N, C-alpha and C positions, 0 to 999 in steps of 0.2 A: 804680793811676796818679799817687797824689798825689806819689810822690817822681821822676815826669817830668815835671810842670808846675812852671811858677814860683811860682804863687801854688794857695792852695788852693782859692782863687775860682775860678781857670779850671779846676782838675780837676773841680769840684765840678760847673762849667758844664757841660761835656764828659759828666760823667755824667747829668745833665739831674736834679740835686737839689741842693737848699736847702744852703748854707756852711754853716750851723749842725748840720742833721742830719749833715750829712759827719762834722765834727766830733767828733759825737756817735757815731761809728761809729768811727773811728780812737783815741777814745778809750780806747772800751772794747774795740776788737782785734777785733772780732766783725762779719764781713757784714749785712747785711741779714735775708737768711733765716737767721741762727742769734739774731738778735735777736726774733722773731716766738715767742707763746706762745700756746697754746692756749687757747681760749675757750669757756668753759664756763657762760656765762649769756646770756639772752636779750637781744637788743636791742629787739624788738619785741612787743607781746602775743600770747599764741595766740588768735588770732579761732576757731578751730575746740574752745577747751577747754571750755564749755561744750555743744555737741553731741557733744564724742568721748566719750565714755562708749556712748552710743547707736549712735554710727560704728561701734567696735568690736565690736559685740554684733554688728551686724548681717554686718560680716566673716567674725565665727567662726561664724554661723550660716549662710553663703554664703560660702563660700572664693572661689567663683569672682567674686564683686564685681568690678567694676574702681571705682576711686579716681572717675573721669569719669563715672559713674553713681550714685554718691552723693553728688555736687558739685551734679549736675544735680537731684537732687532737696532736695538741702538750698537751692537756688534758689529752686525752689518754694514750700517750704515757709517759709520766711523771704525775702519778696521783700525785695528792697533791701539785703539782709543783708550778703549774700556777693558778688563781684564776679567777673566770668570772670576777670579774674589771677589770682586766688586760688589757682584751681583746681592750679596747679604747688607751691602750698604744700603742701593735701593731700594729694597724689601721693605728696613725698618724708615727710610723717609717714606717711601709708600703706604706703611702703616699708620706713619705719625702724621701724615695731609690727611688719608679718612679721617682720623680720629678728631681731627682738630679742622680743618678745613672743607671736607670732602663732602660729597650728597648725604644727607641726613639717611640713618639709618630706619630700617621698619622696628620698632621694639616688641619684644615677647615675654611674656612676664612668664617669670617660672611656675609652673603647675606644681598641687600638690595634689597625690597621690597616698590614699585612703585605701584598707585594706579591705574587701570586700563591695567595694562603692564602684568601681567602673570598668565596663572590659570595653572592648572594642573589636571591632570584626572588618574583613576586607574581602579581597578574591585579587589574585596574583597568579599571572602565567608563570608555566615551568616549561614550556617548550623549548627555550631557549638552550636548557639543559642539557638538551640531544638525547633524552632516554626514548628508547626503539624497546618493541617489544615482539619478538621474535623475527628482527629486523626492518620491520616495518613504524613507519615515525610515530609516536605517541601524545598526540596533543591536548594538553590539559590542564587543568589550573588547582587551586588550592583552595579552599575557602580556609581562611586563617583566622585563627581567634588567638586573643590576649586579653589577661587581665594588666592591667596598667599599674599598677603597684607591685607586684611581683615578679612579673614577666612571662608567668607561667602560661602555655600555649598548648592550642591544640591544632587539629587540620583534619580537613575532610578532601579527598580527592573527587572532582566535580567538571564537568565539561563545559558551563556554562556562566551566566552571573544572573539564572534567573532565581526566582522568588523559591521554588522547591532548592534549589542549591543552598540557600541561605538558611531554609529550616532547616533542611535535615543536616547542614554544617554545624548550625549554634544548637541544636540540640543534641546531636551526639556530644560537641562541647560541654554544656550544662550536664548532659547522663556523668560524663567522665569527670567533669567540677568537683560534681555529687552537693554543688550548692549553689545557689542565685543570684549572682551581684543588683545592685540598683541599680544601676544605668547601663544599656547599651549604646555605643556609638559605632557610627558609620560616616563614612561618604554619600556622597549624594547618590549611592547606585540606585538603579531606576528597581529593583527588587524591593529596598524598603521606600523610595522618596519617589513623591508623585513630580516629577520636576515640569510638569505640561501646568503648573497651577503657578500661581502667583506667589505663594504663603509655602509654597512647598509642603506640602503636608504629605505621613506618611501613607502607604500603600494602605488600604483596609484590610488585607490578608496579616500585611508586616501590623498591624494593631492590635490583631486578633492575635497573633503569635506573641508579642508582647506581656498582651492582659495575663494569657496566659500562662504565663512563666512569671509575672506580678513585675517586670522591669519595664524602667520607664523608657524612650528613645532619645537619643541625639543626634544630631545632625551636624555634618561640619556647614561653615560658610561655603559658597563657590567662589574659587580659586583660593583656598586658602589651606592646601596638605597638610602644613604644619599645624593643625587643631588635630590632625590623628598620626602625629608623628611618630605615635607609640608602634603601630602596627606597621608604618613605613620603616621603621628600625627593623622590626624584627622579620618583615620580607627578607629585606636585606640580607641579616643575620644569617637568619636560616636557609635563603640558598647558595650563602656561601659555604657553608658547614656542608649541605647536600651534596655541592659539587667537590667539595673535597673529597666528601664518602665516596665518591663516585671515582675519583682519581685513583683512592685508593685499591678502589675494588679493582680499577684496569679494564672495566669492561661498561658500558650503557645499555648495554642490552642486554633485555630480561625473556625467559623464557612464557613467562605468563604475566598478568597484571599481578595476582597472587604475589609469586614472588618479587 
């Protein structure tokens, strides 16, 4: 801009910059962003320096602890020493420690989903929504089906995690979808997996159902619910949306099951 204005003072003013600062950049022939140097020193004293060793030990012993919980405990232990505004400082300090010195984190690889390739299903309880029929409690479940690529989903009300419920729910979803994915993934539900065998083979009737539709079955590893994370996340979102609809309706009681 200095080349298009009559004076450097005018150019600096239009750039919102002091003229002396502008001249410094012109002499250096570098942009302001190029003049900045990384700072490796602290500008304030570390308020948590004396208690930090104890905090580290707490997080090593209990990795699930949150910085907010530890900060509240510090405020009780040292009244008037830590102000509420210092919580963010502790959170940043803990985040940095976890990244550089904390316990090793489990590595998750991003899953690449392709259209028409994988579907997943699972059962989820809906009793906690408090739905009643004619004033009577309605304990029920949902067979929940999801396409992992598009998150298209379907569901069938059921009352147990039986093979009959799995078969009905899966067939209803496929008929509604109008297509057959290549793979069907479940957790280690007994309706699909024989967990009494060392190899955890699929149940015979479930194998027959897969063959009928030309799908290949997949099961997650024991204790690895993240492998079926798509359906778990859809459970949460579906039940949250359903709860919001019930709140809008202003009643959780229905006259009939069909209603």
